[in-house]
C-alpha positions in Angstrom: 119.2 -181.3 260.9 119.9 -182.3 257.2 123.1 -183.9 258.1 122.1 -185.8 261.4 118.5 -187.2 260.3 119.3 -190.5 261.3 121.4 -190.1 264.5 118.2 -188.3 265.8 116.2 -190.9 265.0 118.7 -193.4 266.8 118.4 -191.0 269.6 114.8 -190.8 270.0 114.8 -194.9 269.3 117.1 -195.1 272.4 114.4 -192.7 274.6 116.9 -189.5 274.2 115.3 -186.2 273.8 117.6 -183.3 271.2 118.8 -180.2 270.6 118.6 -179.0 267.1 120.2 -175.9 266.7 120.6 -173.2 263.7 124.0 -171.1 263.6 125.1 -172.7 267.4 121.4 -171.3 269.0 118.7 -174.0 270.4 115.8 -173.6 267.9 113.9 -177.4 268.4 113.6 -180.4 270.6 113.5 -183.3 269.3 111.4 -185.6 271.4 111.2 -189.5 271.7 107.3 -190.6 270.3 106.3 -193.0 272.8 102.5 -193.6 274.5 104.4 -192.0 277.6 104.3 -188.7 275.1 100.4 -189.7 274.3 99.3 -190.2 278.3 101.4 -187.4 279.7 101.7 -184.9 277.3 104.4 -182.8 276.0 105.1 -181.3 279.1 104.9 -184.0 281.6 107.2 -186.1 279.3 109.6 -183.6 278.5 110.1 -182.8 282.1 110.1 -187.2 282.8 113.1 -187.2 280.5 114.9 -184.5 281.5 115.0 -185.4 284.8 115.9 -188.8 284.1 118.5 -187.0 282.1 120.2 -185.4 284.5 119.3 -182.1 282.4 116.8 -180.8 285.1 116.6 -181.1 289.2 113.4 -182.4 290.6 111.5 -179.4 291.3 112.5 -178.2 287.6 110.9 -181.0 286.2 108.0 -180.4 288.7 107.7 -177.0 287.8 107.8 -178.1 284.0 105.3 -180.4 284.5 103.2 -178.0 286.1 102.9 -180.9 289.3 103.9 -180.2 292.8 107.2 -182.4 293.7 104.5 -184.8 295.1 103.0 -185.8 291.9 106.1 -185.0 289.8 107.3 -188.3 292.2 104.3 -190.2 291.3 104.5 -189.8 287.5 108.2 -190.6 287.9 107.3 -193.8 289.8 104.5 -195.0 287.3 106.8 -194.0 284.6 109.0 -196.4 286.0 112.0 -193.6 286.8 114.2 -193.9 289.7 114.7 -190.5 292.0 117.4 -191.6 293.6 120.0 -193.7 291.0 123.3 -192.9 293.3 126.5 -195.0 292.0 127.6 -197.7 294.7 130.8 -195.5 294.8 128.1 -191.8 295.5 125.9 -194.6 297.8 128.6 -195.8 300.1 130.3 -192.1 300.3 126.4 -191.2 301.2 126.6 -193.7 303.7 129.3 -192.6 305.1 128.9 -189.0 305.6 125.7 -190.7 307.6 127.9 -192.3 310.1 
């Protein structure tokens, strides 16, 4: 951390969380500090970040935020996080599969 403090700050400013390790093992999580953190609390804020960064599924993030999936969907909506974010190619493949 001593050598990467600047990088951690840049990641936080970009809205990304970082895992800080000690001897290769996770020791801490650096979470961006913003209005969302204050409004939602750490569990829900972390759940939104993990979902947004594709590090947790919808069900996993809802559980972390101590919410039902329906309630977590509402939190994502208020947070401006898309629940479905297919690339055009992925969306085309999904639509082709339905035909």
